[in-house]
C-alpha positions in Angstrom: 0.0 0.0 -0.1 2.6 2.6 0.9 4.9 1.5 -1.9 1.8 2.2 -4.5 0.6 5.6 -2.7 4.4 6.7 -3.0 4.6 6.3 -6.6 4.4 9.6 -8.6 2.0 10.3 -10.9 2.4 9.9 -14.5 1.3 12.7 -16.9 1.3 11.8 -20.6 1.9 8.6 -22.4 5.5 7.7 -21.2 7.2 8.0 -18.1 8.9 11.5 -17.4 12.6 11.8 -18.8 13.4 13.3 -15.2 11.8 13.9 -12.0 14.5 16.1 -10.6 13.5 19.6 -9.1 15.4 22.8 -9.6 18.7 23.9 -7.8 19.3 27.2 -6.4 20.4 28.2 -9.9 17.3 27.2 -11.8 15.3 29.4 -9.3 17.5 32.3 -9.9 17.2 32.0 -13.5 13.6 31.6 -13.4 13.0 34.7 -11.6 15.5 36.5 -13.9 13.2 35.0 -16.8 10.2 36.2 -15.1 11.6 39.9 -14.5 12.1 39.7 -18.3 8.8 38.6 -19.6 7.3 41.6 -16.9 9.7 44.2 -18.5 8.9 43.2 -22.1 5.3 44.1 -21.5 3.8 40.6 -21.8 1.5 40.9 -19.1 -1.5 42.9 -19.0 -2.5 45.7 -16.4 -5.3 45.2 -14.0 -7.3 47.6 -15.6 -7.4 45.9 -19.0 -7.9 42.5 -17.2 -10.8 44.2 -15.3 -12.4 45.5 -18.6 -12.2 41.9 -20.5 -14.2 40.4 -17.6 -16.7 43.4 -17.9 -16.8 42.5 -21.8 -17.4 39.2 -21.3 -20.1 39.8 -18.7 -22.0 41.9 -21.4 -21.6 39.4 -24.3 -22.9 36.4 -21.9 -25.9 38.6 -21.2 -26.5 39.4 -24.7 -26.5 35.6 -26.0 -28.5 34.8 -23.1 -31.5 37.4 -24.2 -31.0 36.1 -27.8 -32.2 32.7 -27.0 -34.6 33.6 -24.8 -36.1 36.1 -27.6 -35.8 33.1 -30.1 -37.5 30.4 -27.9 -40.3 33.0 -27.0 -40.6 33.8 -30.9 -40.9 30.0 -31.8 -44.2 29.4 -29.4 -42.5 27.7 -26.8 -44.1 27.8 -23.0 -43.6 30.7 -20.6 -41.5 28.0 -18.7 -39.4 27.2 -21.4 -38.9 30.9 -22.2 -37.7 31.3 -18.4 -35.2 28.2 -18.4 -34.1 29.0 -22.1 -30.4 29.6 -22.0 -26.9 30.0 -23.6 -23.7 29.6 -22.1 -20.5 31.4 -23.0 -17.1 29.6 -22.8 -13.4 31.0 -23.6 -10.3 29.1 -25.2 -7.0 29.6 -26.6 -4.7 32.2 -24.9 -7.1 33.7 -22.9 -8.6 30.1 -21.4 -5.0 29.0 -20.8 -4.1 32.1 -19.0 -1.1 33.5 -21.3 -2.9 36.4 -23.3 -1.2 39.5 -23.4 -2.1 43.2 -23.6 -4.5 44.0 -26.7 -4.8 40.1 -27.4 -8.4 38.7 -28.8 -10.5 36.7 -26.5 -11.7 33.4 -28.3 -15.3 32.5 -27.3 -17.7 29.7 -28.1 -21.5 30.3 -27.4 -23.4 27.0 -26.7 -27.1 27.1 -27.1 -30.1 24.8 -27.3 -30.8 22.5 -30.1 -33.4 24.6 -32.0 -31.3 27.8 -32.3 -29.0 27.0 -35.3 -25.9 28.5 -36.8 -26.9 29.5 -40.2 -29.8 31.7 -39.5 -30.3 32.7 -35.7 -26.4 33.2 -35.4 -24.9 34.8 -38.4 -28.7 36.6 -39.3 -30.5 37.4 -35.6 -27.7 37.6 -33.6 -25.6 39.6 -36.1 -28.2 42.4 -36.2 -28.4 42.6 -32.6 -24.8 42.8 -32.1 -24.6 45.2 -35.1 -27.1 47.4 -33.1 -25.0 47.1 -30.0 -23.4 50.5 -29.3 -20.0 49.2 -28.1 -19.8 46.9 -31.1 -17.4 47.7 -34.1 -15.6 46.3 -37.1 -18.6 43.3 -36.9 -17.3 40.5 -39.7 -19.3 37.2 -40.1 -17.6 34.5 -41.7 -20.0 31.7 -41.9 -17.8 29.8 -44.7 -14.6 29.3 -42.7 -13.5 26.0 -41.7 -14.8 26.9 -38.0 -17.5 29.4 -38.5 -16.8 32.6 -36.9 -18.2 35.9 -35.9 -15.6 38.7 -35.3 -15.6 42.0 -34.0 -14.5 44.5 -31.2 -16.6 45.0 -28.1 -15.8 48.3 -26.1 -12.4 48.1 -28.1 -11.4 44.5 -27.2 -11.3 42.1 -30.3 -13.6 39.2 -30.1 -13.7 35.7 -32.0 -17.3 34.3 -31.7 -18.0 30.8 -32.4 -21.5 29.0 -32.0 -22.3 25.2 -31.1 -26.0 24.2 -31.0 -25.9 20.9 -29.0 -28.5 18.3 -28.7 -30.4 19.7 -25.6 -33.7 21.8 -25.4 -32.4 23.4 -22.3 -28.5 24.0 -21.9 -27.6 23.8 -18.3 -25.5 26.7 -16.7 -22.8 24.1 -15.2 -22.7 22.3 -18.8 -19.3 20.4 -19.0 -18.3 20.5 -22.7 -15.4 18.0 -21.9 -18.1 15.2 -21.7 -18.3 13.2 -24.9 -22.2 13.4 -24.9 -22.2 17.1 -26.0 -21.1 15.4 -29.4 -24.1 13.3 -30.1 -26.0 14.4 -33.0 -24.1 17.2 -33.9 -22.6 17.8 -37.3 -18.7 18.3 -38.1 -18.8 21.8 -37.9 -20.1 22.0 -34.7 -17.4 19.6 -33.6 -14.7 21.7 -34.9 -16.3 24.8 -32.9 -16.6 22.7 -29.6 -13.0 21.4 -29.9 -11.0 24.7 -29.0 -12.7 24.6 -25.5 -12.5 21.0 -25.3 -8.7 21.0 -26.0 -7.7 24.1 -23.8 -9.5 22.4 -21.0 -7.7 19.0 -21.5 -4.4 20.7 -22.1 -4.6 22.3 -18.3 -5.7 18.9 -16.9 -2.5 17.0 -18.4 0.2 19.5 -17.4 1.6 18.7 -13.6 2.0 22.4 -12.9 -0.4 24.9 -14.1 1.6 27.8 -13.6 4.9 26.8 -14.5 3.1 25.7 -17.9 1.9 29.3 -18.1 5.2 30.8 -17.7 7.0 28.6 -20.1 4.6 29.0 -22.6 4.0 32.9 -22.4 8.2 32.8 -22.9 8.1 30.6 -25.8 5.3 32.0 -27.8 7.2 35.7 -27.3 10.2 33.8 -28.5 8.3 32.5 -31.4 7.0 35.8 -32.6 10.7 37.3 -32.3 12.3 34.7 -34.2 9.6 34.8 -37.0 7.9 31.4 -36.4 4.9 32.4 -34.8 2.0 31.9 -37.5 -0.1 29.0 -38.1 -1.7 30.3 -41.4 1.8 30.8 -42.6 2.7 27.4 -42.3 4.6 27.7 -39.1 2.7 27.2 -35.6 -0.1 29.3 -33.8 -1.1 29.1 -30.3 -2.5 25.9 -29.6 0.7 24.2 -31.4 3.0 25.9 -29.1 0.7 25.1 -26.1 0.6 21.3 -27.1 4.5 21.2 -27.4 5.1 23.2 -24.4 2.8 20.8 -22.3 4.6 17.7 -23.5 7.8 19.3 -22.3 6.0 19.7 -18.9 5.0 16.1 -18.8 8.4 15.1 -19.5 9.9 17.1 -16.8 7.1 17.5 -14.3 9.1 19.2 -11.6 11.1 21.6 -13.7 10.8 25.2 -12.9 10.0 27.5 -15.9 13.9 28.4 -16.7 14.7 24.6 -16.9 11.4 24.1 -19.1 12.5 26.4 -21.6 16.0 24.8 -21.8 14.2 21.4 -22.0 12.0 22.7 -24.5 14.8 23.4 -27.0 16.8 20.3 -25.9 13.9 17.9 -26.6 12.8 19.4 -29.9 16.2 19.7 -31.5 16.3 16.0 -31.3 12.9 15.1 -32.0 12.6 12.4 -34.9 9.7 14.5 -36.9 7.3 13.0 -38.5 7.0 11.0 -35.1 3.7 12.5 -33.6 3.8 14.4 -30.5 0.7 13.5 -28.3 -0.2 14.4 -24.6 -2.1 11.1 -24.4 -3.4 8.2 -26.1 -5.4 8.8 -29.2 -8.8 7.3 -28.7 -11.6 5.8 -31.0 -15.0 6.4 -30.1 -18.3 5.0 -31.0 -19.6 8.6 -32.6 -17.6 7.7 -35.6 -15.9 11.4 -36.2 -12.6 11.4 -38.3 -9.3 11.3 -36.2 -5.9 11.4 -37.0 -4.7 7.8 -38.3 -2.0 7.9 -40.9 -3.0 3.8 -41.1 -6.3 4.5 -42.7 -6.0 8.2 -43.9 -3.3 8.8 -46.7 -3.4 12.6 -46.1 -2.2 12.3 -42.6 0.9 10.2 -44.0 2.0 13.4 -45.7 2.0 15.7 -42.5 5.5 16.6 -41.7 5.2 17.6 -38.1 2.2 16.2 -36.6 0.9 17.7 -33.2 -2.1 15.9 -31.9 -4.9 17.4 -30.1 -5.8 15.8 -26.9 -9.7 15.9 -26.8 -11.7 13.7 -29.1 -11.9 13.6 -31.9 -8.0 14.0 -31.9 -6.4 16.1 -34.9 -3.4 17.1 -36.1 -3.2 20.6 -35.2 -0.1 21.5 -37.3 -1.3 20.1 -40.7 -0.3 23.6 -42.5 3.5 22.9 -41.8 5.5 22.1 -44.9 9.1 21.0 -45.5 10.8 24.2 -45.8 8.9 25.8 -42.6 10.0 22.9 -40.7 13.6 23.3 -42.0 13.1 27.0 -40.5 11.8 26.0 -37.4 14.1 23.3 -36.5 17.2 25.9 -37.2 15.1 28.2 -34.6 15.2 25.4 -32.3 18.8 24.9 -33.0 19.4 28.7 -32.2 17.5 28.3 -28.9 19.3 25.5 -27.8 22.5 27.0 -28.2 21.5 30.3 -26.3 20.1 28.3 -23.4 23.4 26.2 -22.8 25.0 29.8 -22.7 22.7 31.0 -20.1 23.1 27.9 -18.2 26.8 28.4 -17.9 26.1 32.3 -17.3 27.6 33.0 -20.7 24.4 34.9 -21.6 21.3 36.6 -20.2 17.6 36.0 -21.6 17.6 38.9 -23.7 20.2 37.1 -26.3 17.4 34.3 -26.5 14.7 36.8 -27.6 16.7 38.7 -30.4 14.8 39.6 -33.3 15.3 37.4 -36.0 17.2 39.4 -38.9 15.2 38.3 -41.9 16.4 40.4 -44.3 20.2 39.6 -43.9 19.3 36.0 -43.9 18.8 35.5 -47.6 20.3 37.1 -50.7 17.1 36.8 -52.9 13.4 37.0 -52.1 9.9 37.1 -53.2 7.9 40.3 -52.5 4.2 39.8 -52.5 2.3 43.3 -52.8 -1.2 43.5 -51.8 -3.1 46.8 -53.0 -6.8 47.6 -52.5 -8.7 50.6 -53.1 -9.4 51.6 -49.3 -8.5 50.2 -46.1 -11.6 47.6 -45.2 -11.2 46.2 -48.8 -7.2 45.8 -47.9 -8.5 44.0 -44.8 -10.7 41.9 -46.6 -8.2 41.4 -49.4 -4.9 40.8 -47.7 -7.0 38.1 -45.4 -7.7 36.2 -48.3 -4.2 36.3 -49.8 -2.3 35.8 -46.5 -4.5 32.4 -46.3 -3.2 31.5 -49.3 0.4 32.0 -49.1 1.1 28.8 -47.4 0.0 27.2 -51.0 2.7 29.6 -52.9 5.4 27.8 -50.8 4.3 24.4 -51.6 3.8 25.0 -55.1 7.4 26.0 -55.2 8.5 23.3 -53.2 6.6 20.9 -55.9 7.7 22.4 -58.9 11.5 22.7 -58.2 11.4 19.2 -56.5 12.5 20.6 -53.1 15.4 22.4 -54.7 14.3 25.7 -53.9 13.4 26.4 -50.4 11.4 29.2 -49.3 11.2 30.9 -45.8 7.9 33.0 -45.5 8.0 35.7 -43.1 5.2 36.0 -41.2 5.0 39.5 -40.9 3.4 42.3 -43.0 4.9 45.7 -44.0 3.5 48.8 -45.5 4.7 51.5 -47.8 3.4 54.9 -46.3 4.5 56.4 -49.5 1.7 54.8 -51.4 -1.6 56.7 -52.3 -3.7 53.2 -51.9 -4.2 51.0 -49.1 -1.2 48.6 -49.5 0.7 45.9 -47.5 3.6 43.3 -48.6 4.8 39.9 -47.4 8.2 38.6 -48.1 9.6 35.0 -48.6 13.3 34.4 -48.5 14.8 31.8 -51.1 17.8 29.5 -51.2 19.0 26.5 -52.5 18.4 23.1 -50.8 21.7 22.7 -48.8 24.1 19.8 -50.0 23.3 19.9 -53.4 25.9 20.7 -56.2 25.3 23.8 -57.9 25.5 24.1 -61.5 27.4 26.8 -63.0 24.6 29.1 -64.5 21.7 27.2 -62.7 18.5 29.1 -62.4 14.8 28.2 -61.1 12.1 29.3 -63.5 9.0 29.6 -61.1 7.2 32.1 -63.6 4.7 29.4 -64.1 4.4 28.6 -60.2 3.6 32.4 -59.6 0.8 32.4 -62.7 -0.9 29.4 -61.1 -0.7 31.1 -57.6 -2.1 34.4 -58.9 -4.8 32.6 -60.9 -5.9 31.0 -57.8 -5.7 34.1 -55.9 -7.7 36.1 -58.5 -10.9 33.6 -57.7 -11.8 35.3 -54.9 -15.4 35.4 -54.8 -15.5 39.0 -53.0 -13.2 40.7 -55.2 -13.6 44.2 -55.9 -12.4 46.8 -58.2 -8.8 48.0 -57.1 -7.9 44.8 -55.5 -4.6 43.7 -56.9 -1.5 41.4 -56.4 2.2 41.5 -57.5 4.6 38.8 -57.0 8.2 40.1 -57.7 11.8 39.2 -57.0 14.0 41.3 -55.4 17.6 40.9 -54.4 18.5 41.8 -50.7 20.0 45.2 -51.9 16.7 46.0 -53.4 14.7 45.4 -50.3 12.6 48.3 -50.0 13.5 50.8 -47.0 10.1 50.8 -45.4 10.8 47.2 -44.1 13.3 48.3 -41.8 12.8 50.2 -38.2 14.7 53.4 -39.2 13.4 53.3 -42.7 17.1 53.3 -43.9 19.3 51.8 -41.5 19.8 48.0 -42.1 20.2 45.9 -39.2 23.6 44.2 -38.3 23.6 40.3 -37.9 23.5 39.5 -34.3 26.3 37.7 -32.4 23.6 34.7 -31.8 22.9 33.9 -35.4 21.5 30.5 -37.1 22.8 28.5 -39.9 21.0 30.6 -42.5 22.9 33.8 -41.5 26.1 32.2 -41.0 26.1 30.9 -44.5 24.2 31.9 -48.0 26.3 29.7 -50.1 23.2 27.9 -51.4 21.4 30.9 -52.1 20.5 31.6 -55.9 22.8 34.0 -57.0 23.1 34.8 -60.8 20.8 35.3 -63.7 17.6 36.1 -61.9 15.4 38.3 -64.0 14.5 41.2 -61.5 11.1 43.2 -62.0 10.0 46.5 -60.0 7.1 45.4 -57.8 5.5 48.5 -58.9 5.5 47.5 -62.5 2.8 44.9 -61.5 0.6 47.0 -59.3 -2.0 48.7 -61.9 -4.5 50.9 -60.5 -7.4 52.2 -62.2 -6.3 55.9 -62.0 -2.9 55.4 -63.2 -3.1 52.4 -65.6 -5.0 54.4 -68.8 -2.7 55.2 -71.6 0.6 53.1 -70.4 1.8 50.6 -72.6 1.7 48.1 -69.8 -1.9 48.6 -68.7 -3.6 45.3 -68.1 -6.5 44.0 -70.1 -10.1 45.1 -69.3 -11.2 43.8 -65.9 -14.3 42.4 -67.1 -12.2 40.2 -69.5 -9.9 39.4 -66.7 -12.5 38.3 -64.4 -14.2 36.3 -66.9 -11.1 34.4 -67.8 -10.1 33.9 -64.2 -13.9 32.7 -63.7 -13.2 29.7 -65.9 -12.3 26.1 -64.7 -8.7 25.5 -64.5 -7.4 22.1 -66.5 -4.5 21.8 -64.4 -6.7 21.5 -61.1 -9.8 20.0 -62.3 -8.4 17.0 -64.0 -8.9 13.8 -61.7 -5.6 12.3 -63.4 -3.6 15.0 -62.5 -4.0 14.5 -58.8 -2.8 10.8 -59.0 0.9 11.7 -59.7 3.1 8.8 -59.5 6.2 9.3 -57.0 8.5 8.9 -60.1 7.3 11.9 -61.7 9.4 14.1 -59.4 12.3 12.8 -62.0 10.5 14.4 -64.9 12.2 17.0 -67.2 11.1 20.9 -67.3 12.3 22.8 -69.7 14.5 25.9 -69.3 13.2 29.3 -69.8 16.1 29.3 -73.0 13.4 27.3 -74.7 11.6 28.8 -77.8 8.4 29.1 -75.3 10.0 31.4 -73.2 9.1 29.8 -69.7 8.6 26.7 -67.7 6.8 24.2 -70.0 6.2 20.9 -68.7 3.8 18.0 -69.9 0.5 18.4 -68.7 0.1 14.7 -67.7 2.4 12.4 -65.5 2.5 9.8 -68.2 4.2 11.9 -70.5 7.2 12.7 -68.1 10.2 10.7 -68.0 10.7 8.5 -65.1 14.3 8.0 -65.8 16.5 9.9 -63.5 19.0 10.1 -65.9 16.6 11.9 -68.4 17.0 14.7 -66.1 20.4 16.0 -66.9 21.7 19.6 -65.7 21.0 21.0 -69.1 17.3 20.3 -69.1 16.6 20.8 -65.7 18.2 24.1 -65.5 15.4 26.6 -64.6 15.2 30.1 -65.7 14.9 33.0 -63.9 13.0 33.9 -60.7 10.6 36.7 -61.5 7.0 37.9 -61.6 4.2 36.1 -63.1 4.0 38.3 -66.1 5.5 35.8 -68.6 2.8 34.4 -71.0 4.0 30.7 -70.5 1.7 28.2 -69.3 2.7 25.9 -66.6 1.5 22.4 -66.9 3.2 20.4 -63.8 0.1 18.4 -62.4 -0.9 19.3 -58.8 0.0 17.3 -56.0 -1.4 17.1 -52.4 0.2 19.0 -49.6 3.2 17.0 -49.0 6.1 16.7 -51.7 6.7 13.0 -50.8 4.4 10.3 -49.5 6.1 10.1 -45.9 4.8 7.5 -43.9 4.8 9.1 -40.3 4.7 5.8 -38.5 5.7 3.2 -40.5 8.7 2.1 -38.5 6.8 2.5 -35.3 4.0 0.3 -36.3 6.3 -2.3 -37.3 7.7 -2.3 -33.8 4.1 -2.9 -32.9 3.8 -6.1 -34.7 7.2 -7.1 -33.1 6.2 -5.7 -29.8 9.5 -4.1 -29.2 9.7 -1.0 -26.9 12.9 0.9 -27.3 14.2 1.9 -23.4 16.1 5.2 -22.9 18.4 5.5 -20.0 18.0 9.0 -18.8 20.4 11.3 -16.8 20.2 14.6 -16.2 23.2 17.1 -16.7 23.4 20.0 -13.8 26.3 22.0 -13.9 25.7 23.2 -10.4 25.3 19.4 -9.0 28.3 17.4 -7.5 29.3 14.2 -9.4 27.7 12.3 -6.0 24.4 13.9 -6.8 24.5 13.2 -10.3 25.3 9.4 -9.6 22.3 9.5 -7.2 20.2 11.2 -9.3 20.9 9.0 -12.3 19.8 5.9 -9.8 16.5 7.4 -9.3 16.0 8.4 -12.9 13.6 6.2 -15.0 13.8 4.3 -18.0 11.4 6.3 -20.3 9.5 4.4 -23.1 10.6 5.8 -26.4 7.5 4.4 -28.3 4.5 4.4 -26.9 1.0 3.0 -28.7 -2.2 4.5 -27.7 -5.7 2.0 -27.9 -5.7 2.6 -31.8 -2.2 1.7 -32.4 -0.6 5.2 -33.4 2.6 5.4 -31.8 4.5 8.2 -30.1 8.3 7.8 -31.2 10.0 11.2 -31.5 12.8 10.8 -29.1 16.0 9.1 -30.6 17.8 6.4 -28.2 20.5 8.2 -27.0 18.7 11.4 -26.2 20.6 13.9 -24.2 18.4 15.2 -21.6 
């Protein structure tokens, strides 16, 4: 009995890597870290916190009155009207307790079965909010993957979701973590409920909530400073970072924040992607909603950095990650690991970890994506659409250059104050894949790729006159001055630089055709009478609305893996651009056929070339990597690798270290949930 009661609680699907707690030096570093985060302005004031609570209280009353009004209008009894209710939940950074000043609040309204999303939420409640004095910038997005209503309430940004559950009366103490709330609801409702269910589950699965919050707040700030915080661009968003930090908390249950931050980088520089990160076993349910399972779902095999949500139905929260963005994040993890090692040896301070990534010093070549519109409101809508598709440009470039040209999309927008119209710009760094021999004069022709991207962008169903897009190649020395803080002074590389900034040997160098971004931006007030004026807008819209044969052909989706060795004509061909066979069967599968002369790709340039691009579309992955192929084999053989764990502490003497090693556990390297999906991301010789 005594032995059982003394056994430490296990958090997560494997035993901890270390049960060691902090020494005095760790506590001192944690105090310094917390002081740094406060001075960086990451905590909101008491006044703003009170204002948020007041806004949530008012919004809660609005949705309760809305449901009572609908109940009365539909002829229910007076008792039903009296009992009618809606419950407001929060999720995201606010629910996790890591939000900062000015952050939005993710909210979910749960209502009864007879109040629907399509009419009652997006029409009736929308009208009520539109007439509310303190509500501004109201924007319904009913067709989103997770339907949402965005607005500001008394200056605080709100994202409001709605879920109708199969109850006539919603109790005030409704527990949405229970699986019963998912009975008889559609998948859009499941996705709406999932944010709250995941946030609650994360807080249940971490050993110490306050340590988790401090470490997460720190690493979110680090990710923003290093340019890897953006789910839409192909990096990681808030829930992704929360899940990674929570996993590290499970592996080191007694660690304080400074230790957790250091161990975070130590673990994920060694993680064997695409093995998944999971906080708990993936469980199936009789409800039958799709879950992440690479054995059954082909698309799940293509995910590069699976980070699985802990609430049913379990999903990969990081499906947007591409090979290029994973490479960038791994480089930044290496940077973080190096700096944390120096901090532990008292050779650096916490400020070194949060140095801004010098993106415009990291590459020699960039793509500049300029977005313009007639006014700020149109720009907000147009920019949102373009930004949501930028990840596709990265994937298309990876696909069409067979991974030889790597992209680094930077999740930060810039605006040119000298422009008369509403404007913003995004940038992507370009570099050759490391370790690839460079043929003299070899170039990449991505004009067809850019043409295809612009064509898809122009299919925007809410397009208005004045909404324009230009994609241009610029060299480092041509980067516009408005991207720099001083407007002219270029930042110098910092002492702590990552591999990208140390060497640009693989960057594209010569023969790139450049074109001024302004030459592509044609506004109606300055296009008349110029030789480069675009065709009539109505004609352009007509052509854009036609079905693209490249994307509509079913055969073009089923591309054999060997087509990666097919030929692409260079820009020196008579056609003047990248011409490729429109069908996979017309392309040579022989690697020898892909000689340097025929695979030479022409200039990186704007999408103005008249050449057509016939490379078949493939799915969001470049190669069908099976995430758990090796680990599933281990299931059949019942092999579980064991990892002897030791903890290096600079301030611990040898006797204490030996004692700690004897007390440390053997952590399972691979763990299998109820459905056989494996967790096996750590190498056998993990340095912990």
